[in-house]
C-alpha angles and dihedrals in degrees: 000000000000121000093259092057089044093054091044091058092058135215118336141170087281101034133061133175126217122188101207143020087235086081094071094136092053088047088053091051090053092048087055091048093049090048094052091046130039098303128259146174136267117208113202119203096042126102125227086257091056094253112145115221089158127210135266111250118210132182095274103022096113091045095048092049093048090048092049089055095043096045094051102040126083119223085032116252119213104191127184108256122188143159118243131178125235120178093336091310127111116237126176121227117205112193116198125192125210108273117255087206118046147240100032113200131205114198096343095314134089122213137196132201118250112175104307098337138081116229130186117258116236122233090254090052093050092056091049092049088049095051093043092048097058090167097110120101106199121218094245094055095050118111118249103220094199098054124078137178089271085070092060119102102219092200089061090052091050093049089048092053093045092047091047090051090050092046105034104016091237108156119247108245112241104171098044122099117242095251090048089054090053094045088049089056093051086245095114138026133197113242123175093346090307126102115229131186119250121223088256090055092051092052095049105033112015120117092229112006096183087070087075107018123037096224121152140138117229110213122189134167111210128198110240126359101296137080109258137164091245115082130187091208136357139181136179106214115210140158127068120346089260092051093044090051094051093046089050092048092051093050089051094049094050090048097045119092118241114218119201136183140186123190140164092269094058126054093200135054113257119209129197129180119236093245134024107259089206093062094046091048091054090054094049089048090051091050089054102045099033101040123115101252093193092064113090097222125108129236110249137200111195119182121200133175093265105025150013119231121200113188130181134179115262134035131250115294116266110273097028129087136171088264094048104029103183118183103254103143120203088201110029100174092052088051092050093048093047089048090049089063098043103261093114116038101182132004117249095015102091096095093046087049092053092050094047092048092049091049092052093047092053102246127112120275113268117274120226119212111188127186132165094272108030147022119223125193118198123199110190119209120248089197118205090341090084088083092069096083090050091053091053091049087061088064096262106144118219130174124220091267095052092048089052092048093046090049092054091047092050093046097042103031093242147027130202135198093264095051092046090053093047100048093042101035095228136136124267092252091054094046094051093047096049095045088049089054089053088054090047089051090055094244100111134025127205122248123186132000139264115350092355093058113132133182114219128188122252090221122112140182 
């Protein structure tokens, strides 16, 4: 059937018309829908009624259209794009095959074809499509041709099996050959009668994984709040995933301030780190198991006076966001292996966990900055104010205004009557009474007299 007859038949389940190239995003949605269905074609330069106004064709028109589709689809779609002539007018035909790997997203959403319309696919439909597709070979399950069983550290495998038994009560195999244990874990595959390690096996059990996979975490402590060439401390973390996590955590601990306080209501000094280590550990874990390992960049942990930034190559999988963190793993074997030994408690809850821990600790929720090439998680310091939650755990009662006043005093080093009134919108009488209560509770002490009176915290580094 020629193009003219095709247009005369009108739009169908597998054919859609778009009048203009200005509708690139609508074209992309249709490409996603056809990819998730039985394929189809989009003809650009034809109206819904079948009229043919045509399109203008420039030097790079086809290339720009194809690149727009490729750049905004995941997995990337490479459609057939060609120019055809209808009644002396140029139209563009975009032919799309059914995707081998589903769902296919366009700009963070996946679509399906229903009659002549495109409809968004629900989360449950996404999981079903992905399961039925079965065509994807994930990076972590690919065989590394250069690595053999001789590169495995058996002690690391034994540690893994013992830890898995302790954490998950999975029996340690006793009658299984060593290579079968590795294959059972998704850490090795048999190819041409020879057992080879997968990328996951290298990152968990290899003697020196960096011989085969250039994975490391660059850690640096900077003075001040800006990137600079001068660092106070630095470390390149390498080894297996577990070893890298341990090294990164130790670096964070030694470069994080410890705030302590001793007051009349407590006989012992109480210390609290500037940041919750559990939340930072979760962020490092996410960077390791969810990163795009085909990107050449390193993971980084940068510590500044006012924040910690953890950056890893690759953005969030299409269809999932920090607000809606569906479990769509980029490296499912790595996820499973790290879950087996207790680093992951429940899939899809890591972001919620980080937010909850930060709230309980007294610092802002982590901020996610996502681009086409990387994901950055920013933890902002709460300064000495993080001790407020520990004070309340000891039974000291504070109202919201006093919490706000204490936070200001801890962050700025002092507070006075005027500032307390302004930040809380209260009268002079209320301000003086509540500040006096904080002094009585042993949280602030008075310095100066009269108008120069200040209230300073009894919390030190």
